[in-house]
N, C-alpha and C positions, 0 to 999 in steps of 0.2 A: 589456256597454260592452266598447269596439273602440279600441284604440289604433294612430295611424300606422305600418306597417312603417318603420324605418329601420336602417342599418348600425352594429354596435357595433364599437367597437375592442378591442383583445386587449389594453388595457393602460389602469390610469386614469389619469384628468387631475387633478391635482388644482384646486381652484378659485383663480383669479387673485385678487390683492387689489384690483384692479380692481370685479369684479363680486361682493364682498362687499355685502350687503345689512342693511342696523341690525333687529334683532330677529328676523332668520332663523336657523333653526337649521342646523349643518353637523357634519361627523362628523371627528375623527381617528382616522386606523388607523396605529395601531404594532404593533411586535410582539414578546411577551418570551421570544422566543427567538432564535438566531444565525442558524437554519435557515428563518425566517418560516415558520412552521408554524401558527404561535398570535397570530393576531389578536388588540390589544386598540382594541373600539372603542369611542368616546367621544362623547356630543352635547355640542355648546359651542354655543352661542347670543353671532352678535355684538354687540357693544355701539358698536362705533363704534371711530374712528381719533384718537389721539391726543389722548386723554381728559382727560390732563393738562400741565400748563404745561411749555411745556419740551421737550414731546416732537415727536419729527421722525419722520414715518415709521411710526408706531408701530401695531398692531391690537389692541383688549383684547378681548377674550371673558369669557364667564362660564359656569360648570359650569351645566347646563340644571337639573338639581334645587334648586339655590336661583334659579335665575330662574326654573321654574315656581312655588315659593313667594313670587315677586315681592320679593324682594330686589332690592337695587338698589344699583349703585357706588358712589352718592353718599352712600346711608346707611347702605353695610355697614361694621361694625367689625370687628378684628383679630382678636374674641374667637370669632368665628363660623369654620363649615367651609366658606365661600366660598372658592371660589377661581376667581381672574381671572386666564387664562394673558394676557402679551403677547407677542407675536412682531414682528417686523420683518417689512418688505413681504414679505422674501427668504427667508423662515421657514418658510414653510405649505406647505410641499411634501408635507405630511401631514394635509392640513384637504380635505375633497370634501363637494360636495354630497347 
């Protein structure tokens, strides 16, 4: 298998809100320490934009584990251990492809 050569940037570029695709998996990258030496990488599935009436520019995600178990946003109960992080369009600078 061979891939086309390309110039790599020396920095990470977060995904843009306009480029998010429903059902695709993205990764949050956060750090456990102040020196940014211990990364925490978590997969999230993008569910869509403005899923609740009255929302304005809110982006809904779901933790990958519950998404893989076919737990849906519409049918999830508060009792389960399902996470549905919600971010504004300008709050996703820690989410990557």
